[in-house]
Kinemage of the C-alpha trace (Angstrom):
@kinemage 1
@onewidth
@group {chain A} dominant
@subgroup {mainchain}
@vectorlist {calphas} color= white
{ca met a 1} P 0.000 0.000 0.000
{ca thr a 2} L 1.354 3.404 -1.034
{ca thr a 3} L 1.748 5.948 1.746
{ca leu a 4} L 0.875 9.626 1.420
{ca leu a 5} L 4.575 10.517 1.536
{ca glu a 6} L 5.308 8.105 -1.320
{ca lys a 7} L 2.483 9.631 -3.396
{ca lys a 8} L 3.853 13.121 -2.814
{ca gln a 9} L 7.359 11.992 -3.736
{ca ser a 10} L 6.096 10.283 -6.889
{ca leu a 11} L 4.225 13.456 -7.878
{ca thr a 12} L 7.426 15.443 -7.303
{ca gln a 13} L 9.297 12.973 -9.507
{ca leu a 14} L 6.556 13.260 -12.108
{ca tyr a 15} L 7.198 17.019 -12.239
{ca glu a 16} L 10.763 16.297 -13.344
{ca gln a 17} L 9.884 13.446 -15.710
{ca asp a 18} L 6.611 14.450 -17.394
{ca tyr a 19} L 5.564 18.047 -16.877
{ca leu a 20} L 2.271 17.770 -18.787
{ca leu a 21} L 1.188 14.714 -16.809
{ca trp a 22} L 2.184 16.527 -13.585
{ca leu a 23} L -0.028 19.468 -14.606
{ca glu a 24} L -2.979 17.222 -15.452
{ca thr a 25} L -2.591 15.254 -12.222
{ca thr a 26} L -2.355 18.468 -10.206
{ca val a 27} L -5.506 19.849 -11.848
{ca asn a 28} L -7.373 16.622 -11.119
{ca leu a 29} L -6.280 16.668 -7.479
{ca leu a 30} L -7.390 20.296 -7.156
{ca lys a 31} L -10.768 19.545 -8.770
{ca lys a 32} L -11.302 16.648 -6.360
{ca gly a 33} L -10.232 18.805 -3.418
{ca asp a 34} L -7.557 16.237 -2.612
{ca leu a 35} L -5.095 18.856 -1.428
{ca ser a 36} L -3.064 16.550 0.786
{ca lys a 37} L -1.582 14.816 -2.272
{ca leu a 38} L -0.462 17.989 -4.026
{ca asp a 39} L 3.161 18.713 -4.829
{ca ile a 40} L 2.945 22.079 -3.058
{ca asp a 41} L 6.549 23.213 -3.572
{ca asn a 42} L 6.446 22.821 -7.347
{ca leu a 43} L 2.897 24.180 -7.520
{ca ile a 44} L 4.028 27.358 -5.728
{ca glu a 45} L 7.033 27.601 -8.038
{ca glu a 46} L 4.789 27.341 -11.110
{ca ile a 47} L 2.346 29.976 -9.873
{ca glu a 48} L 5.210 32.363 -9.089
{ca ala a 49} L 6.643 31.709 -12.555
{ca met a 50} L 3.273 32.566 -14.095
{ca ser a 51} L 3.304 35.905 -12.304
{ca arg a 52} L 6.832 36.679 -13.492
{ca lys a 53} L 5.893 35.700 -17.042
{ca glu a 54} L 2.959 38.142 -17.087
{ca lys a 55} L 5.167 40.964 -15.821
{ca lys a 56} L 7.966 40.199 -18.290
{ca ala a 57} L 5.505 40.081 -21.197
{ca leu a 58} L 4.105 43.466 -20.208
{ca glu a 59} L 7.603 44.953 -19.971
{ca ser a 60} L 8.624 43.481 -23.327
{ca asn a 61} L 5.539 44.851 -25.065
{ca leu a 62} L 6.074 48.260 -23.461
{ca glu a 63} L 9.734 48.368 -24.514
{ca ile a 64} L 8.847 47.553 -28.133
{ca leu a 65} L 5.985 50.065 -28.137
{ca leu a 66} L 8.196 52.821 -26.718
{ca met a 67} L 10.993 52.015 -29.163
{ca his a 68} L 8.620 52.363 -32.108
{ca leu a 69} L 7.137 55.578 -30.744
{ca leu a 70} L 10.669 56.963 -30.490
{ca lys a 71} L 11.522 55.850 -34.012
{ca tyr a 72} L 8.255 57.344 -35.262
{ca lys a 73} L 8.998 60.676 -33.567
{ca tyr a 74} L 12.706 60.984 -34.379
{ca gln a 75} L 12.770 59.501 -37.878
{ca pro a 76} L 9.664 60.942 -39.534
{ca glu a 77} L 11.191 60.503 -42.989
{ca lys a 78} L 11.397 56.733 -42.448
{ca arg a 79} L 7.891 56.114 -41.096
{ca thr a 80} L 6.274 52.985 -42.437
{ca asn a 81} L 2.983 51.192 -42.091
{ca ser a 82} L 4.969 48.419 -40.420
{ca trp a 83} L 5.919 50.804 -37.599
{ca lys a 84} L 2.276 51.836 -37.204
{ca phe a 85} L 1.224 48.197 -37.130
{ca thr a 86} L 3.805 47.398 -34.458
{ca ile a 87} L 2.589 50.347 -32.372
{ca ile a 88} L -1.021 49.186 -32.707
{ca glu a 89} L -0.136 45.549 -32.013
{ca his a 90} L 1.840 46.222 -28.843
{ca arg a 91} L -0.690 48.734 -27.525
{ca asn a 92} L -3.311 46.058 -28.028
{ca arg a 93} L -1.215 43.462 -26.183
{ca ile a 94} L -0.690 45.856 -23.264
{ca ala a 95} L -4.367 46.793 -23.176
{ca lys a 96} L -5.372 43.121 -23.062
{ca ser a 97} L -2.874 42.396 -20.298
{ca leu a 98} L -4.225 45.286 -18.241
{ca gln a 99} L -7.802 44.227 -18.967
{ca tyr a 100} L -7.257 40.617 -17.896
{ca ser a 101} L -5.019 41.531 -14.972
{ca pro a 102} L -5.807 45.065 -13.750
{ca ser a 103} L -3.240 44.713 -10.970
{ca leu a 104} L -0.539 44.796 -13.674
{ca arg a 105} L -1.235 48.536 -14.014
{ca asn a 106} L 0.899 49.142 -10.910
{ca his a 107} L 3.740 47.147 -12.446
{ca phe a 108} L 3.294 49.103 -15.690
{ca gln a 109} L 3.571 52.426 -13.868
{ca asp a 110} L 6.413 51.318 -11.595
{ca asn a 111} L 8.526 50.004 -14.479
{ca phe a 112} L 7.695 52.575 -17.147
{ca ala a 113} L 10.909 54.596 -16.692
{ca gln a 114} L 13.078 51.477 -16.756
{ca cys a 115} L 11.350 50.207 -19.901
{ca tyr a 116} L 11.831 53.620 -21.500
{ca gln a 117} L 15.597 53.395 -20.923
{ca val a 118} L 15.680 49.993 -22.622
{ca ala a 119} L 13.574 51.383 -25.497
{ca arg a 120} L 16.025 54.286 -25.948
{ca lys a 121} L 18.877 51.810 -26.365
{ca phe a 122} L 16.855 49.668 -28.759
{ca ala a 123} L 15.862 52.727 -30.808
{ca ser a 124} L 19.458 53.936 -30.947
{ca asn a 125} L 20.730 50.533 -32.070
{ca glu a 126} L 17.993 50.056 -34.638
{ca thr a 127} L 18.129 53.561 -36.144
{ca gly a 128} L 21.851 54.145 -35.921
{ca leu a 129} L 21.122 57.458 -34.188
{ca ser a 130} L 23.095 58.453 -31.123
{ca leu a 131} L 21.551 57.506 -27.786
{ca asp a 132} L 21.655 61.234 -26.970
{ca thr a 133} L 19.125 61.826 -29.761
{ca phe a 134} L 16.468 60.369 -27.507
{ca pro a 135} L 15.614 62.291 -24.326
{ca gln a 136} L 16.792 60.862 -21.017
{ca glu a 137} L 13.239 61.204 -19.649
{ca ser a 138} L 10.319 59.844 -21.639
{ca cys a 139} L 8.788 62.328 -24.037
{ca phe a 140} L 5.559 60.324 -23.825
{ca asn a 141} L 3.326 60.084 -20.794
{ca leu a 142} L 1.452 56.966 -19.721
{ca thr a 143} L -1.816 58.204 -21.210
{ca gln a 144} L -0.245 58.880 -24.603
{ca val a 145} L 1.477 55.528 -24.687
{ca leu a 146} L -1.810 53.709 -24.117
{ca asp a 147} L -3.931 56.010 -26.315
{ca glu a 148} L -4.748 54.069 -29.484
{ca asn a 149} L -5.068 57.319 -31.449
{ca tyr a 150} L -1.813 58.929 -30.313
{ca leu a 151} L 1.155 59.114 -32.645
{ca pro a 152} L 4.008 61.550 -31.998
């Protein structure tokens, strides 16, 4: 007869050997309310990873959006529909993230300046313009960045 400890250890081993089966087993245990058999340590790790993933995706989309807004503003002679599409696409991704997870708005606001600095570097590398071309402080405010009708 398998003990509870052995079941927990086998579920922990399953996490390392077959991630999909571990997920399915964990979901089934949660649905049944059989919490005593859960692999709590790995479950916590996965939930924390999900949170980090959401934050990183938001930051990545913001960096790309800001980079294209900078390119659009500082290289008007090179504007393309592709740049506009990228601006629209990444605004849409950010809007959906904030819609599905409103608490991400705090992360958005708290990390805006840092994302802007990354976007400046990206814009400089992509355009060949000096980093000094782009202002140290963002020339766009949060409202403008999220406004689907705003273009610099």
